C-alpha positions as a printed Julia matrix, in Angstrom:
80×3 Matrix{Float64}:
 61.93  -43.63   86.06
 59.08  -41.15   86.27
 59.87  -37.67   84.88
 57.74  -34.7    85.97
 57.94  -30.92   85.99
 56.34  -28.18   88.04
 53.54  -26.07   86.54
 55.57  -23.04   85.55
 58.7   -24.88   84.4
 57.77  -25.02   80.71
 56.24  -21.52   80.77
 59.47  -20.03   82.08
 61.51  -21.8    79.41
 59.17  -20.61   76.67
 59.57  -16.99   77.89
 63.33  -17.03   77.32
 63.95  -14.85   74.29
 67.38  -16.07   73.18
 66.98  -19.13   71.0
 70.55  -20.35   71.57
 70.05  -20.32   75.34
 66.81  -22.25   74.92
 68.64  -24.89   72.89
 71.39  -25.14   75.51
 68.77  -25.6    78.24
 67.04  -28.34   76.25
 70.36  -30.16   75.74
 71.12  -29.93   79.44
 67.67  -31.29   80.3
 68.4   -34.29   78.07
 71.73  -34.79   79.87
 69.97  -34.62   83.24
 67.49  -37.28   82.11
 70.36  -39.54   80.99
 72.38  -38.98   84.19
 70.37  -37.3    87.0
 73.36  -37.1    89.34
 75.16  -34.68   86.99
 73.93  -31.57   88.84
 75.42  -30.02   91.96
 73.66  -31.14   95.17
 72.27  -28.18   97.1
 72.44  -27.51  100.84
 70.46  -25.8   103.58
 67.05  -24.54  102.34
 67.44  -26.3    99.01
 68.6   -29.62  100.42
 67.3   -32.56   98.42
 67.55  -30.71   95.11
 70.25  -30.37   92.5
 71.2   -27.59   90.1
 72.9   -27.41   86.75
 74.27  -24.12   85.44
 73.41  -23.05   81.9
 74.79  -19.54   81.6
 73.02  -17.32   82.81
 70.33  -19.71   84.15
 70.27  -22.48   86.7
 68.1   -25.55   86.27
 66.78  -26.71   89.63
 65.52  -30.28   89.9
 64.89  -33.01   92.43
 66.04  -36.59   91.96
 64.69  -39.47   94.03
 66.96  -42.46   93.51
 65.87  -44.31   90.36
 62.23  -43.49   91.03
 61.42  -39.92   90.13
 62.97  -36.87   88.46
 61.16  -33.55   88.99
 62.19  -30.4    87.14
 61.45  -27.53   89.51
 62.56  -24.2    88.12
 64.8   -22.58   85.52
 65.81  -19.33   87.18
 68.19  -16.54   86.29
 71.43  -16.51   88.24
 70.73  -12.98   89.49
 67.43  -14.12   91.08
 69.1   -16.1    93.87
């Protein structure tokens, strides 16, 4: 399976100041890579993507059946 990420994905993670939150996000990314269907499927404007909640952030990613996994955006819950 091909694993990609959008341009700003790593930049946004590196800007997070709390080290414990960064570690939690990294662990969740590893879990997503092991089992991409773990995240909640989105609807409407975000259809085709999934999200996983890592308090207070959400990891948005797209999963194309056994072909490609694209990490889109780690965004703060209040930015919805």
